[in-house]
C-alpha positions in Angstrom: -28.0 87.1 38.5 -25.7 84.1 38.8 -23.0 83.6 36.2 -21.4 80.4 35.0 -18.6 79.2 32.9 -18.5 76.6 30.1 -16.7 74.2 32.4 -19.8 72.1 33.0 -20.9 71.9 29.4 -22.0 68.4 28.2 -22.5 67.7 24.5 -24.0 64.6 22.9 -24.2 63.8 19.2 -26.7 61.0 18.4 -27.1 59.5 14.9 -28.3 56.2 13.4 -24.9 54.5 14.3 -25.1 55.4 18.0 -24.1 58.4 20.0 -21.0 60.0 21.3 -20.3 62.5 24.1 -18.1 65.2 22.8 -17.4 67.4 25.8 -14.4 65.6 27.2 -11.8 67.6 25.2 -13.9 70.6 24.0 -12.6 74.1 23.9 -15.7 75.9 22.7 -19.2 75.4 21.5 -20.7 78.3 19.6 -24.4 78.3 18.6 -25.8 80.9 16.2 -29.4 81.8 15.3 -30.1 84.4 12.7 -33.2 85.7 11.0 -33.5 86.3 7.3 -35.7 89.2 6.4 -37.6 90.5 3.4 -37.2 94.1 2.4 -40.6 95.7 2.7 -39.5 99.2 1.6 -41.9 100.8 -0.9 -43.4 104.0 -2.3 -42.3 107.1 -0.4 -40.7 105.3 2.6 -37.8 107.3 4.0 -36.4 104.3 6.0 -36.0 100.8 4.9 -38.6 98.4 6.1 -38.0 94.8 7.0 -40.1 91.7 7.8 -38.7 88.7 9.5 -39.1 85.6 7.3 -37.4 82.6 8.8 -34.7 81.6 11.3 -31.6 79.7 10.5 -29.4 78.1 13.2 -26.0 76.3 13.4 -23.3 75.4 15.8 -19.5 75.1 15.7 -17.5 73.0 18.1 -13.7 73.1 18.7 -12.0 70.2 20.5 -8.5 69.0 21.3 -7.6 65.9 19.3 -7.1 62.8 21.3 -5.3 59.5 20.7 -7.1 56.2 20.8 -10.8 57.0 21.1 -10.3 60.1 18.9 -10.4 57.9 15.8 -13.7 56.5 16.8 -15.1 60.0 17.4 -13.8 61.1 14.0 -15.8 58.4 12.2 -19.0 59.4 14.1 -18.8 63.0 12.9 -18.3 62.5 9.2 -19.7 65.3 6.9 -23.3 64.8 5.9 -24.0 62.6 8.9 -27.5 63.3 10.1 -28.5 63.2 13.8 -29.3 65.2 16.9 -27.1 67.6 18.8 -27.9 67.9 22.5 -26.0 70.3 24.7 -26.3 70.9 28.4 -24.7 74.3 29.3 -24.7 73.8 33.0 -24.2 70.0 33.1 -26.7 67.1 33.2 -28.2 67.5 36.7 -32.0 67.6 37.0 -33.6 71.0 36.3 -30.5 72.3 34.4 -31.1 73.7 30.9 -31.0 71.3 27.9 -31.0 72.3 24.2 -31.8 69.9 21.4 -31.5 70.3 17.6 -31.9 68.0 14.6 -28.7 68.6 12.6 -26.2 67.3 10.1 -22.4 67.6 10.1 -21.7 70.5 7.7 -18.0 70.8 8.3 -15.1 68.8 9.8 -11.5 70.1 10.1 -8.5 68.8 11.8 -5.4 70.9 12.4 -1.9 69.5 13.0 0.3 72.4 14.2 4.0 71.6 14.6 4.4 72.8 18.2 0.9 72.6 19.6 -2.0 70.2 20.2 -4.0 68.8 17.4 -7.5 70.4 17.2 -10.7 69.3 15.6 -13.4 71.7 14.4 -17.0 70.6 13.6 -19.8 72.5 12.0 -23.4 71.5 12.6 -26.2 72.9 10.4 -29.5 72.7 12.3 -32.6 71.5 10.5 -35.4 73.1 12.4 -35.9 75.0 15.6 -33.8 74.4 18.8 -35.9 72.8 21.5 -35.2 74.4 24.9 -36.1 72.3 28.0 -34.8 71.3 31.4 -33.1 68.0 32.2 -35.6 65.6 33.7 
């Protein structure tokens, strides 16, 4: 099976005010899907029983802060901004995988270390299922 690195990742955040490509200075994009369950243990069960109920998903993005256009990006990723996150793990060439999720910005942090680069961290809370497709 072929392996790949995150080098070719492309990330687009679209919202009512426009869209912005966020991969230029990214360090990592982490997506998480988790299932909440109901405890179905009853009676004389000797092991806990579980039933899956719903799935929750989110993403976190870490980027290196930039001068100039960094201010424009900062305004487009304000907390509570609602939009769509689209990420292309292997780039945007035809037939490569593409993932889309309705989301809102749940967290926005900026770190100014004394002797290192400025970093920006964003949290995205997905609002529904991730749509998996191929780039057309």
